C-alpha positions as CSV (number, residue, x, y, z in Angstrom):
1,M,-121.5,-38.4,67.5
2,V,-124.0,-35.5,67.1
3,T,-126.3,-35.8,70.1
4,E,-129.8,-34.5,70.6
5,K,-128.2,-31.9,72.9
6,D,-125.8,-30.8,70.1
7,L,-128.8,-30.5,67.7
8,K,-130.7,-28.5,70.3
9,N,-127.7,-26.2,70.7
10,F,-127.6,-25.7,66.9
11,D,-131.4,-25.4,66.9
12,L,-131.6,-27.9,64.1
13,S,-133.1,-31.3,63.4
14,L,-130.8,-34.0,62.2
15,E,-132.0,-33.4,58.6
16,E,-131.4,-29.7,59.0
17,F,-127.9,-30.5,60.2
18,F,-127.4,-32.6,57.1
19,E,-128.6,-29.7,55.0
20,Y,-126.2,-27.4,56.9
21,I,-123.3,-29.7,55.9
22,I,-124.4,-29.8,52.3
23,E,-124.8,-26.0,52.1
24,S,-121.4,-25.5,53.7
25,K,-119.9,-27.7,50.9
26,N,-121.8,-25.9,48.2
27,I,-120.6,-22.5,49.2
28,G,-117.0,-23.7,49.4
29,A,-116.6,-23.9,53.2
30,D,-114.8,-27.2,52.8
31,N,-113.2,-27.3,56.3
32,Q,-116.5,-26.5,57.9
33,A,-118.4,-29.1,55.9
34,R,-115.9,-31.8,56.6
35,F,-115.6,-30.8,60.3
36,L,-119.4,-31.0,60.8
37,Y,-119.4,-34.4,59.0
38,S,-116.6,-35.6,61.2
39,L,-118.7,-34.9,64.3
40,M,-121.2,-37.6,63.3
41,S,-121.0,-41.2,64.3
42,E,-120.5,-43.8,61.6
43,E,-124.2,-44.6,61.8
44,Q,-125.1,-40.9,61.3
45,Q,-122.7,-40.7,58.4
46,E,-124.4,-43.6,56.7
47,E,-127.8,-41.9,57.4
48,F,-126.4,-38.7,55.9
49,F,-125.4,-40.4,52.7
50,E,-128.8,-42.2,52.5
51,Y,-130.5,-38.7,53.0
52,V,-128.3,-37.2,50.2
53,H,-129.1,-40.1,47.9
54,T,-132.8,-39.8,48.5
55,A,-133.0,-36.0,48.5
56,Y,-130.6,-35.2,45.7
57,Y,-129.8,-38.3,43.6
58,Y,-133.1,-40.2,43.6
59,E,-134.3,-38.9,40.3
60,V,-130.8,-38.8,38.6
61,D,-130.3,-41.0,35.6
62,E,-129.2,-44.4,37.1
63,L,-126.0,-44.3,35.0
64,D,-124.9,-41.0,36.7
65,I,-125.7,-42.0,40.2
66,P,-122.6,-44.1,41.0
67,T,-120.3,-41.4,39.7
68,E,-122.0,-38.4,41.3
69,L,-122.8,-40.1,44.6
70,T,-119.3,-41.6,44.8
71,N,-117.8,-38.2,44.2
72,F,-119.9,-36.8,47.0
73,I,-119.0,-39.6,49.4
74,N,-115.3,-39.3,48.5
75,Y,-115.4,-35.5,49.2
76,F,-116.1,-36.3,52.8
77,N,-114.2,-39.6,53.3
78,N,-110.9,-38.5,51.7
79,F,-109.7,-35.6,53.7
80,N,-107.6,-34.6,56.7
81,L,-108.6,-32.0,59.2
């Protein structure tokens, strides 16, 4: 679980932490993105995916949402550190 203390140490809000994970993924720092994701509790991971859906997929054509969002979720859930 990423605690308030952890976020304070990173000097980030939870949403900024989410963005940090997304940016790590986007630049190809896969191990870093997945490691940061793994630090979160299941509840935070669910909140992360809700954030991603709202911030990045809200206006995507409804036919593309399941595929794109599923691919994004699978990126994080199908890995071994």
